[in-house]
Backbone atoms as SQL, in Angstrom:
CREATE TABLE atoms (id INTEGER PRIMARY KEY, chain TEXT, resi INTEGER, resn TEXT, atom TEXT, x REAL, y REAL, z REAL);
INSERT INTO atoms VALUES
  (1, 'A', 1, 'MET', 'N', 28.325, -182.052, -28.595),
  (2, 'A', 1, 'MET', 'CA', 28.528, -183.445, -28.307),
  (3, 'A', 1, 'MET', 'C', 29.631, -183.561, -27.255),
  (4, 'A', 2, 'LYS', 'N', 29.370, -184.329, -26.205),
  (5, 'A', 2, 'LYS', 'CA', 30.341, -184.501, -25.132),
  (6, 'A', 2, 'LYS', 'C', 31.234, -185.703, -25.424),
  (7, 'A', 3, 'ASN', 'N', 32.487, -185.578, -25.056),
  (8, 'A', 3, 'ASN', 'CA', 33.448, -186.659, -25.231),
  (9, 'A', 3, 'ASN', 'C', 33.955, -187.066, -23.857),
  (10, 'A', 4, 'PHE', 'N', 33.663, -188.289, -23.453),
  (11, 'A', 4, 'PHE', 'CA', 34.096, -188.789, -22.157),
  (12, 'A', 4, 'PHE', 'C', 35.257, -189.748, -22.355),
  (13, 'A', 5, 'ASN', 'N', 36.268, -189.623, -21.502),
  (14, 'A', 5, 'ASN', 'CA', 37.437, -190.483, -21.574),
  (15, 'A', 5, 'ASN', 'C', 37.439, -191.399, -20.354),
  (16, 'A', 6, 'HIS', 'N', 37.279, -192.678, -20.577),
  (17, 'A', 6, 'HIS', 'CA', 37.266, -193.660, -19.495),
  (18, 'A', 6, 'HIS', 'C', 38.431, -194.632, -19.680),
  (19, 'A', 7, 'GLY', 'N', 39.599, -194.129, -19.961),
  (20, 'A', 7, 'GLY', 'CA', 40.763, -194.956, -20.251),
  (21, 'A', 7, 'GLY', 'C', 41.253, -195.756, -19.062),
  (22, 'A', 8, 'GLY', 'N', 41.095, -195.246, -17.858),
  (23, 'A', 8, 'GLY', 'CA', 41.590, -195.948, -16.673),
  (24, 'A', 8, 'GLY', 'C', 40.895, -197.274, -16.437),
  (25, 'A', 9, 'SER', 'N', 39.594, -197.292, -16.597),
  (26, 'A', 9, 'SER', 'CA', 38.869, -198.539, -16.359),
  (27, 'A', 9, 'SER', 'C', 39.178, -199.571, -17.439),
  (28, 'A', 10, 'ASN', 'N', 39.437, -199.121, -18.649),
  (29, 'A', 10, 'ASN', 'CA', 39.804, -200.063, -19.704),
  (30, 'A', 10, 'ASN', 'C', 41.151, -200.706, -19.412),
  (31, 'A', 11, 'ALA', 'N', 42.089, -199.937, -18.862),
  (32, 'A', 11, 'ALA', 'CA', 43.398, -200.480, -18.522),
  (33, 'A', 11, 'ALA', 'C', 43.280, -201.515, -17.405),
  (34, 'A', 12, 'VAL', 'N', 42.455, -201.240, -16.409),
  (35, 'A', 12, 'VAL', 'CA', 42.266, -202.189, -15.310),
  (36, 'A', 12, 'VAL', 'C', 41.631, -203.472, -15.835),
  (37, 'A', 13, 'TYR', 'N', 40.622, -203.337, -16.672),
  (38, 'A', 13, 'TYR', 'CA', 39.981, -204.527, -17.242),
  (39, 'A', 13, 'TYR', 'C', 40.974, -205.311, -18.101),
  (40, 'A', 14, 'GLY', 'N', 41.786, -204.617, -18.887),
  (41, 'A', 14, 'GLY', 'CA', 42.756, -205.289, -19.746),
  (42, 'A', 14, 'GLY', 'C', 43.801, -206.051, -18.953),
  (43, 'A', 15, 'LEU', 'N', 44.339, -205.415, -17.914),
  (44, 'A', 15, 'LEU', 'CA', 45.318, -206.111, -17.075),
  (45, 'A', 15, 'LEU', 'C', 44.665, -207.269, -16.319),
  (46, 'A', 16, 'GLY', 'N', 43.447, -207.054, -15.869),
  (47, 'A', 16, 'GLY', 'CA', 42.724, -208.137, -15.199),
  (48, 'A', 16, 'GLY', 'C', 42.457, -209.292, -16.139),
  (49, 'A', 17, 'PHE', 'N', 42.133, -208.979, -17.395),
  (50, 'A', 17, 'PHE', 'CA', 41.899, -210.025, -18.387),
  (51, 'A', 17, 'PHE', 'C', 43.160, -210.855, -18.605),
  (52, 'A', 18, 'ILE', 'N', 44.289, -210.188, -18.738),
  (53, 'A', 18, 'ILE', 'CA', 45.548, -210.911, -18.947),
  (54, 'A', 18, 'ILE', 'C', 45.861, -211.798, -17.743),
  (55, 'A', 19, 'GLY', 'N', 45.718, -211.248, -16.561),
  (56, 'A', 19, 'GLY', 'CA', 45.973, -212.038, -15.350),
  (57, 'A', 19, 'GLY', 'C', 45.026, -213.215, -15.208),
  (58, 'A', 20, 'ALA', 'N', 43.750, -212.990, -15.484),
  (59, 'A', 20, 'ALA', 'CA', 42.765, -214.062, -15.389),
  (60, 'A', 20, 'ALA', 'C', 43.017, -215.124, -16.446),
  (61, 'A', 21, 'ALA', 'N', 43.392, -214.704, -17.644),
  (62, 'A', 21, 'ALA', 'CA', 43.684, -215.676, -18.709),
  (63, 'A', 21, 'ALA', 'C', 44.877, -216.542, -18.326),
  (64, 'A', 22, 'ILE', 'N', 45.916, -215.937, -17.794),
  (65, 'A', 22, 'ILE', 'CA', 47.082, -216.713, -17.359),
  (66, 'A', 22, 'ILE', 'C', 46.688, -217.683, -16.257),
  (67, 'A', 23, 'TYR', 'N', 45.891, -217.226, -15.308),
  (68, 'A', 23, 'TYR', 'CA', 45.469, -218.087, -14.204),
  (69, 'A', 23, 'TYR', 'C', 44.607, -219.250, -14.690),
  (70, 'A', 24, 'PHE', 'N', 43.539, -218.949, -15.423),
  (71, 'A', 24, 'PHE', 'CA', 42.602, -219.988, -15.840),
  (72, 'A', 24, 'PHE', 'C', 43.225, -220.943, -16.853),
  (73, 'A', 25, 'ILE', 'N', 43.986, -220.434, -17.797),
  (74, 'A', 25, 'ILE', 'CA', 44.606, -221.305, -18.801),
  (75, 'A', 25, 'ILE', 'C', 45.723, -222.122, -18.165),
  (76, 'A', 26, 'GLY', 'N', 46.420, -221.542, -17.191),
  (77, 'A', 26, 'GLY', 'CA', 47.468, -222.281, -16.481),
  (78, 'A', 26, 'GLY', 'C', 46.931, -223.464, -15.699),
  (79, 'A', 27, 'LYS', 'N', 45.706, -223.383, -15.243),
  (80, 'A', 27, 'LYS', 'CA', 45.081, -224.478, -14.488),
  (81, 'A', 27, 'LYS', 'C', 44.467, -225.545, -15.393),
  (82, 'A', 28, 'ALA', 'N', 44.390, -225.280, -16.699),
  (83, 'A', 28, 'ALA', 'CA', 43.710, -226.188, -17.628),
  (84, 'A', 28, 'ALA', 'C', 44.572, -227.417, -17.911),
  (85, 'A', 29, 'ALA', 'N', 43.923, -228.574, -17.950),
  (86, 'A', 29, 'ALA', 'CA', 44.623, -229.826, -18.229),
  (87, 'A', 29, 'ALA', 'C', 44.491, -230.233, -19.696),
  (88, 'A', 30, 'THR', 'N', 43.475, -229.733, -20.378),
  (89, 'A', 30, 'THR', 'CA', 43.266, -230.091, -21.779),
  (90, 'A', 30, 'THR', 'C', 43.052, -228.814, -22.596),
  (91, 'A', 31, 'PHE', 'N', 43.055, -228.980, -23.902),
  (92, 'A', 31, 'PHE', 'CA', 42.845, -227.844, -24.796),
  (93, 'A', 31, 'PHE', 'C', 41.489, -227.204, -24.564),
  (94, 'A', 32, 'TRP', 'N', 40.442, -228.004, -24.418),
  (95, 'A', 32, 'TRP', 'CA', 39.098, -227.447, -24.273),
  (96, 'A', 32, 'TRP', 'C', 38.912, -226.755, -22.924),
  (97, 'A', 33, 'LEU', 'N', 39.612, -227.238, -21.901),
  (98, 'A', 33, 'LEU', 'CA', 39.567, -226.519, -20.630),
  (99, 'A', 33, 'LEU', 'C', 40.314, -225.189, -20.732),
  (100, 'A', 34, 'ALA', 'N', 41.343, -225.138, -21.588),
  (101, 'A', 34, 'ALA', 'CA', 42.035, -223.875, -21.837),
  (102, 'A', 34, 'ALA', 'C', 41.119, -222.898, -22.575),
  (103, 'A', 35, 'VAL', 'N', 40.327, -223.406, -23.514),
  (104, 'A', 35, 'VAL', 'CA', 39.354, -222.550, -24.219),
  (105, 'A', 35, 'VAL', 'C', 38.329, -222.023, -23.220),
  (106, 'A', 36, 'LEU', 'N', 37.858, -222.902, -22.346),
  (107, 'A', 36, 'LEU', 'CA', 36.919, -222.476, -21.308),
  (108, 'A', 36, 'LEU', 'C', 37.573, -221.449, -20.387),
  (109, 'A', 37, 'GLY', 'N', 38.853, -221.633, -20.078),
  (110, 'A', 37, 'GLY', 'CA', 39.583, -220.662, -19.264),
  (111, 'A', 37, 'GLY', 'C', 39.659, -219.306, -19.928),
  (112, 'A', 38, 'PHE', 'N', 39.852, -219.291, -21.239),
  (113, 'A', 38, 'PHE', 'CA', 39.856, -218.023, -21.976),
  (114, 'A', 38, 'PHE', 'C', 38.503, -217.333, -21.878),
  (115, 'A', 39, 'LEU', 'N', 37.434, -218.110, -22.024),
  (116, 'A', 39, 'LEU', 'CA', 36.092, -217.527, -21.922),
  (117, 'A', 39, 'LEU', 'C', 35.827, -217.007, -20.513),
  (118, 'A', 40, 'LYS', 'N', 36.306, -217.727, -19.509),
  (119, 'A', 40, 'LYS', 'CA', 36.162, -217.257, -18.133),
  (120, 'A', 40, 'LYS', 'C', 36.922, -215.956, -17.925),
  (121, 'A', 41, 'ALA', 'N', 38.076, -215.841, -18.577),
  (122, 'A', 41, 'ALA', 'CA', 38.876, -214.627, -18.438),
  (123, 'A', 41, 'ALA', 'C', 38.146, -213.415, -19.007),
  (124, 'A', 42, 'LEU', 'N', 37.295, -213.616, -19.975),
  (125, 'A', 42, 'LEU', 'CA', 36.532, -212.501, -20.540),
  (126, 'A', 42, 'LEU', 'C', 35.543, -211.919, -19.538),
  (127, 'A', 43, 'VAL', 'N', 35.041, -212.760, -18.637),
  (128, 'A', 43, 'VAL', 'CA', 34.031, -212.313, -17.665),
  (129, 'A', 43, 'VAL', 'C', 34.569, -212.360, -16.236),
  (130, 'A', 44, 'TRP', 'N', 35.874, -212.118, -16.056),
  (131, 'A', 44, 'TRP', 'CA', 36.473, -212.212, -14.733),
  (132, 'A', 44, 'TRP', 'C', 35.841, -211.281, -13.702),
  (133, 'A', 45, 'PRO', 'N', 35.318, -210.107, -14.050),
  (134, 'A', 45, 'PRO', 'CA', 34.693, -209.288, -12.998),
  (135, 'A', 45, 'PRO', 'C', 33.480, -209.972, -12.364),
  (136, 'A', 46, 'ALA', 'N', 32.753, -210.738, -13.152),
  (137, 'A', 46, 'ALA', 'CA', 31.597, -211.455, -12.598),
  (138, 'A', 46, 'ALA', 'C', 32.055, -212.496, -11.579),
  (139, 'A', 47, 'TYR', 'N', 33.139, -213.207, -11.886),
  (140, 'A', 47, 'TYR', 'CA', 33.688, -214.168, -10.923),
  (141, 'A', 47, 'TYR', 'C', 34.161, -213.460, -9.660),
  (142, 'A', 48, 'LEU', 'N', 34.812, -212.340, -9.815),
  (143, 'A', 48, 'LEU', 'CA', 35.317, -211.581, -8.675),
  (144, 'A', 48, 'LEU', 'C', 34.183, -211.169, -7.753),
  (145, 'A', 49, 'ILE', 'N', 33.140, -210.599, -8.300),
  (146, 'A', 49, 'ILE', 'CA', 32.011, -210.150, -7.485),
  (147, 'A', 49, 'ILE', 'C', 31.295, -211.335, -6.843),
  (148, 'A', 50, 'TYR', 'N', 31.095, -212.409, -7.604),
  (149, 'A', 50, 'TYR', 'CA', 30.402, -213.586, -7.071),
  (150, 'A', 50, 'TYR', 'C', 31.131, -214.167, -5.858),
  (151, 'A', 51, 'TYR', 'N', 32.437, -214.379, -6.001),
  (152, 'A', 51, 'TYR', 'CA', 33.195, -214.989, -4.911),
  (153, 'A', 51, 'TYR', 'C', 33.387, -214.006, -3.752),
  (154, 'A', 52, 'ALA', 'N', 33.485, -212.720, -4.036),
  (155, 'A', 52, 'ALA', 'CA', 33.589, -211.731, -2.962),
  (156, 'A', 52, 'ALA', 'C', 32.299, -211.696, -2.142),
  (157, 'A', 53, 'LEU', 'N', 31.160, -211.733, -2.813),
  (158, 'A', 53, 'LEU', 'CA', 29.891, -211.722, -2.083),
  (159, 'A', 53, 'LEU', 'C', 29.678, -213.020, -1.305),
  (160, 'A', 54, 'ASN', 'N', 30.110, -214.151, -1.871),
  (161, 'A', 54, 'ASN', 'CA', 30.030, -215.410, -1.119),
  (162, 'A', 54, 'ASN', 'C', 30.892, -215.359, 0.123),
  (163, 'A', 55, 'PHE', 'N', 32.082, -214.786, -0.003),
  (164, 'A', 55, 'PHE', 'CA', 32.977, -214.678, 1.142),
  (165, 'A', 55, 'PHE', 'C', 32.392, -213.767, 2.208),
  (166, 'A', 56, 'LEU', 'N', 31.818, -212.650, 1.792),
  (167, 'A', 56, 'LEU', 'CA', 31.255, -211.705, 2.754),
  (168, 'A', 56, 'LEU', 'C', 29.977, -212.225, 3.399),
  (169, 'A', 57, 'ALA', 'N', 29.273, -213.129, 2.745),
  (170, 'A', 57, 'ALA', 'CA', 28.027, -213.656, 3.278),
  (171, 'A', 57, 'ALA', 'C', 28.262, -214.655, 4.423),
  (172, 'A', 58, 'LYS', 'N', 29.463, -215.171, 4.517),
  (173, 'A', 58, 'LYS', 'CA', 29.754, -216.183, 5.555),
  (174, 'A', 58, 'LYS', 'C', 29.995, -215.563, 6.889);
């Protein structure tokens, strides 16, 4: 049985999650927008790729 260690990518995702949560929750005006900001922080790589591709397409 092979054991693969992918600890580096987990650290990047974790730090990105914290940064995205601070950003999105900091912009929230109400409690429910803060909850939505937390959910957005969970999928921050999708936002990153989407906006990067939109920027590159212009």
